C-alpha positions as CSV (number, residue, x, y, z in Angstrom):
1,M,152.5,269.3,189.2
2,M,149.1,267.8,189.5
3,V,148.2,269.1,186.1
4,N,151.3,267.5,184.6
5,K,150.4,264.2,186.2
6,E,146.8,264.5,184.8
7,V,148.1,265.3,181.3
8,A,150.6,262.4,181.5
9,R,147.8,260.0,182.6
10,N,145.6,261.1,179.7
11,I,148.4,260.5,177.2
12,I,149.1,257.1,178.6
13,G,145.3,256.4,178.5
14,I,145.2,257.3,174.8
15,I,148.1,255.0,174.1
16,G,146.2,252.3,176.0
17,N,143.2,253.0,173.9
18,V,145.2,252.5,170.7
19,L,146.7,249.2,172.0
20,S,143.3,247.9,173.1
21,F,141.8,248.8,169.8
22,C,144.5,246.7,168.1
23,L,143.6,243.8,170.3
24,F,139.9,244.2,169.5
25,C,141.0,244.1,165.8
26,S,143.0,240.9,166.2
27,P,140.1,238.4,165.4
28,I,139.5,240.1,162.0
29,P,141.5,237.5,160.0
30,T,139.4,234.7,161.6
31,F,136.1,236.3,160.7
32,V,137.3,237.1,157.2
33,A,138.0,233.4,156.8
34,I,134.5,232.6,158.2
35,L,132.9,235.0,155.7
36,K,134.8,233.5,152.8
37,S,134.0,229.9,153.8
38,K,130.5,230.8,155.0
39,S,131.1,228.3,157.8
40,V,132.3,228.7,161.4
41,G,133.9,225.2,161.4
42,E,135.1,224.3,164.9
43,F,135.2,228.0,165.9
44,K,133.5,228.8,169.2
45,P,132.1,232.3,170.1
46,D,132.7,231.9,173.9
47,T,135.6,234.4,174.1
48,Y,133.7,237.1,172.1
49,L,130.5,236.7,174.1
50,A,132.6,237.0,177.3
51,T,134.4,240.0,176.0
52,I,131.1,241.8,175.2
53,L,130.1,241.3,178.9
54,N,133.5,242.5,180.1
55,C,133.3,245.6,177.9
56,F,129.9,246.5,179.2
57,L,131.1,246.1,182.8
58,W,134.1,248.4,182.3
59,S,131.9,250.9,180.4
60,F,129.5,251.0,183.3
61,Y,132.4,251.4,185.7
62,G,133.7,254.4,183.7
63,L,130.3,256.2,183.8
64,P,130.2,259.5,185.9
65,V,127.5,257.9,188.1
66,V,130.0,255.2,189.1
67,H,133.6,256.2,188.8
68,R,134.0,258.6,185.9
69,D,136.8,257.5,183.5
70,T,136.2,258.7,180.0
71,L,139.1,257.0,178.4
72,L,138.2,253.7,179.9
73,M,134.6,254.0,178.9
74,S,135.3,255.1,175.3
75,I,137.6,252.1,174.4
76,N,135.2,249.7,175.9
77,N,132.3,251.2,174.0
78,I,134.3,250.6,170.8
79,G,135.0,247.0,172.1
80,I,131.3,246.4,172.5
81,A,130.6,247.4,168.9
82,M,133.4,245.3,167.4
83,E,132.7,242.2,169.5
84,A,129.0,242.5,168.6
85,V,129.9,242.4,164.9
86,Y,132.0,239.3,165.4
87,V,129.2,237.5,167.3
88,I,126.7,238.5,164.6
89,I,128.9,237.1,161.9
90,F,129.2,233.9,163.9
91,F,125.4,233.8,164.4
92,I,124.7,234.2,160.6
93,H,127.1,231.3,159.6
94,A,126.6,229.0,162.6
95,Q,124.5,225.8,162.7
96,R,121.3,225.9,164.8
97,S,123.0,224.7,167.9
98,G,125.6,227.5,167.7
99,R,122.8,230.1,167.2
100,V,120.9,228.8,170.2
101,K,124.0,229.0,172.3
102,V,124.6,232.6,171.3
103,L,121.0,233.6,172.0
104,K,121.1,231.8,175.4
105,W,124.3,233.6,176.6
106,I,123.2,237.0,175.3
107,F,120.0,236.6,177.3
108,I,121.9,235.6,180.4
109,E,124.3,238.5,180.0
110,L,121.6,241.0,179.5
111,V,119.7,239.8,182.6
112,F,123.0,240.0,184.6
113,L,123.8,243.5,183.4
114,A,120.3,244.8,183.9
115,T,120.3,243.4,187.5
116,L,123.7,244.9,188.2
117,V,123.0,248.3,186.8
118,T,119.5,248.6,188.4
119,S,120.7,247.4,191.8
120,T,123.8,249.6,191.8
121,L,121.9,252.8,190.9
122,K,118.9,252.1,193.1
123,F,120.4,250.7,196.3
124,I,123.9,252.1,196.4
125,D,124.0,255.9,197.0
126,T,127.7,257.0,197.0
127,H,130.1,257.0,194.2
128,E,132.7,255.4,196.4
129,Q,130.6,252.4,197.2
130,R,129.4,252.1,193.5
131,S,133.0,252.3,192.3
132,K,134.2,249.6,194.8
133,I,131.4,247.1,194.1
134,V,131.4,247.5,190.3
135,G,135.2,247.6,190.3
136,I,135.4,244.2,192.1
137,I,133.0,242.7,189.6
138,C,135.0,244.1,186.7
139,L,138.2,242.8,188.2
140,I,136.9,239.3,188.5
141,F,135.7,239.2,184.9
142,N,138.9,240.9,183.7
143,I,141.0,238.1,185.3
144,L,138.8,235.5,183.7
145,M,139.4,237.2,180.3
146,Y,143.1,237.1,180.8
147,A,142.9,233.4,181.8
148,S,141.0,232.6,178.5
149,P,144.2,231.9,176.5
150,L,145.2,229.1,178.9
151,S,143.6,226.4,176.7
152,I,145.6,227.7,173.7
153,M,148.8,227.8,175.7
154,R,148.2,224.2,176.8
155,K,147.9,223.1,173.2
156,V,151.0,225.1,172.2
157,I,152.9,223.0,174.7
158,T,151.3,219.8,173.6
159,A,151.8,220.4,169.9
160,K,155.1,222.2,170.4
161,S,154.0,224.8,167.9
162,V,153.0,228.5,168.2
163,M,151.3,228.6,164.8
164,Y,147.9,229.2,166.5
165,M,149.2,231.8,169.0
166,P,150.3,234.8,166.9
167,F,153.5,236.5,168.3
168,Y,152.3,240.1,167.7
169,L,149.0,239.4,169.5
170,S,151.0,238.0,172.5
171,L,153.3,241.0,172.4
172,A,150.3,243.4,172.3
173,I,148.7,241.7,175.3
174,F,152.0,242.1,177.2
175,L,152.5,245.8,176.2
176,N,148.8,246.6,176.7
177,G,149.0,245.2,180.3
178,I,152.0,247.4,181.0
179,I,150.5,250.6,179.7
180,W,147.3,250.1,181.6
181,V,149.2,249.4,184.8
182,I,151.1,252.7,184.3
183,Y,147.7,254.4,183.7
184,A,146.4,252.9,186.9
185,V,149.1,254.3,189.1
186,V,149.8,257.8,187.5
187,D,148.1,260.7,189.2
188,K,145.4,258.7,191.0
189,L,145.6,255.0,191.9
190,D,142.9,252.7,190.5
191,V,143.5,249.4,192.2
192,F,141.0,247.5,190.0
193,I,142.7,248.4,186.7
194,L,146.1,247.8,188.4
195,I,145.4,244.3,189.6
196,G,143.6,243.1,186.5
197,N,146.4,244.3,184.2
198,C,149.2,242.9,186.4
199,V,147.5,239.5,185.6
200,G,147.5,240.6,181.9
201,I,151.2,241.2,182.0
202,L,151.8,237.8,183.5
203,S,149.6,236.2,180.8
204,G,151.4,238.0,178.0
205,A,154.8,237.2,179.5
206,I,154.0,233.5,179.6
207,Q,152.9,233.6,176.0
208,L,156.1,235.3,174.9
209,V,158.1,232.7,176.8
210,L,156.2,230.0,174.9
211,H,157.1,231.7,171.7
212,A,160.8,231.7,172.7
213,C,160.6,228.0,173.5
214,Y,158.6,226.7,170.5
215,Q,159.1,229.3,167.7
216,K,161.4,227.0,165.7
217,A,159.4,223.8,166.4
218,N,157.8,222.0,163.5
219,G,154.7,220.9,165.4
220,K,151.4,221.2,163.4
221,P,148.3,222.9,164.9
222,A,145.5,220.6,165.9
223,P,142.6,220.5,163.4
224,D,140.1,222.0,165.8
225,L,142.2,225.2,166.1
226,Q,142.2,226.1,162.4
227,L,139.6,228.8,163.0
228,Q,140.9,229.9,166.4
229,L,144.2,231.3,165.3
230,Q,143.3,234.8,166.6
231,P,142.0,234.5,170.1
232,S,140.5,237.7,171.5
233,T,141.4,238.9,174.9
234,L,140.2,242.1,176.6
235,E,142.9,244.1,178.2
236,L,141.2,246.7,180.3
């Protein structure tokens, strides 16, 4: 019976990896537009810089020295690579102020990660303690990532238009949250993945409700959102 639960959990985790990969791909149209125009316009890299940090944290959490979760670690490694490409594209086509901002936040993130990894491995001896401390930090950042579309939701309500909040992205966020919640409770409970993705389900559900309310509205997107039509949200 335990073997069956483990197999089921692995299958669910693979499905979660596929859905998360789709979410990581969601900003591609935005960056294709940036490459074509050779300008970032009003686009901001904040979400993608935050996503890189979040992916690093979950990858660290999934390492054998902390918690051992291969499926969780693998998809977040892919996320790191994809988000890094997005940030590099932004850096190449941004003005000087945008480039300075990117470099500043990358430096801050690297210092934070180096401090966390060094402190965890040097001063915390047991896997249980490491898993708990790193898991709490991952959970905090995961909730922040799920909260990142709030500004977009607010402008959807203001403009009464969902043109800049793609339906399939909102649906993917909702489904992705559900699959990772199931993953968190099958075979062995992972409270950190569970709580973070419950918040994700709520975020996706709110977005879907907004789609139901404003799908037929004729509101026009605000000019400063033209290059933010594909917000990226990490779902792990």
